[in-house]
C-alpha positions in Angstrom: -18.4 -65.2 -11.3 -16.8 -62.4 -8.8 -16.3 -63.4 -5.1 -18.4 -61.4 -2.9 -16.8 -59.0 0.0 -17.9 -59.3 3.5 -20.8 -57.6 4.2 -19.3 -55.6 7.3 -16.4 -54.7 4.9 -19.1 -53.1 2.4 -20.7 -51.3 4.8 -17.5 -50.0 6.6 -18.8 -51.6 10.1 -17.2 -54.4 12.5 -19.1 -57.5 13.8 -19.6 -55.7 17.1 -21.6 -52.6 15.5 -25.1 -52.1 16.9 -27.7 -52.3 14.4 -28.7 -48.8 14.7 -24.8 -47.9 13.3 -25.4 -50.5 10.7 -28.2 -48.4 9.7 -26.7 -45.1 9.7 -23.9 -46.6 7.8 -26.2 -47.8 5.1 -28.0 -44.9 4.5 -24.7 -42.6 4.5 -23.4 -45.1 1.7 -26.6 -45.4 -0.3 -27.1 -41.7 -0.4 -23.4 -41.0 -1.5 -23.5 -44.1 -4.0 -27.0 -43.7 -5.7 -27.1 -43.7 -9.1 -29.1 -40.6 -9.3 -27.1 -38.3 -7.7 -23.8 -39.2 -9.3 -22.4 -37.6 -12.6 -23.8 -39.5 -15.4 -20.6 -41.0 -16.6 -20.1 -42.7 -13.2 -23.7 -44.0 -13.1 -22.9 -47.6 -14.0 -20.3 -48.1 -11.2 -22.5 -46.3 -8.7 -25.2 -48.7 -9.7 -23.0 -51.6 -9.1 -22.1 -50.3 -5.7 -25.6 -49.2 -4.4 -26.9 -52.8 -5.0 -23.6 -54.4 -3.3 -24.6 -51.7 -0.3 -28.4 -52.8 -0.5 -27.6 -56.5 -0.4 -25.1 -56.2 2.6 -27.8 -54.2 4.5 -30.3 -57.0 3.7 -28.5 -59.3 5.6 -27.0 -57.1 8.2 -30.2 -55.2 8.8 -32.2 -58.5 9.8 -31.3 -59.6 13.1 -32.2 -62.9 12.2 -30.1 -63.0 8.7 -27.2 -61.4 10.6 -26.8 -64.0 13.1 -27.1 -66.7 10.4 -24.3 -64.8 8.3 -22.3 -64.7 11.8 -22.2 -67.9 12.2 -22.3 -69.4 8.5 -21.2 -66.7 5.9 -23.2 -65.9 3.4 -24.2 -69.2 2.6 -26.3 -69.2 6.1 -27.8 -65.7 5.4 -29.3 -66.6 2.1 -30.4 -70.3 2.7 -33.8 -70.5 4.3 -35.5 -74.0 4.7 
């Protein structure tokens, strides 16, 4: 299994980036990487990239998941009691 990249790196933002800027970065990347807007020969790669972007935003776009991610990494953001 491949190792996941840091969610901040995926979205091209740093830890101090405000929520609205994270949302804007997500929207721009998602729009550019959406499988429906890229040439057909690039769709498989675009789909993988789009899923990576969406997963990063799922964590960084939610205040409590982002706090947990900042504290404990990916494990903290995905493990809920």
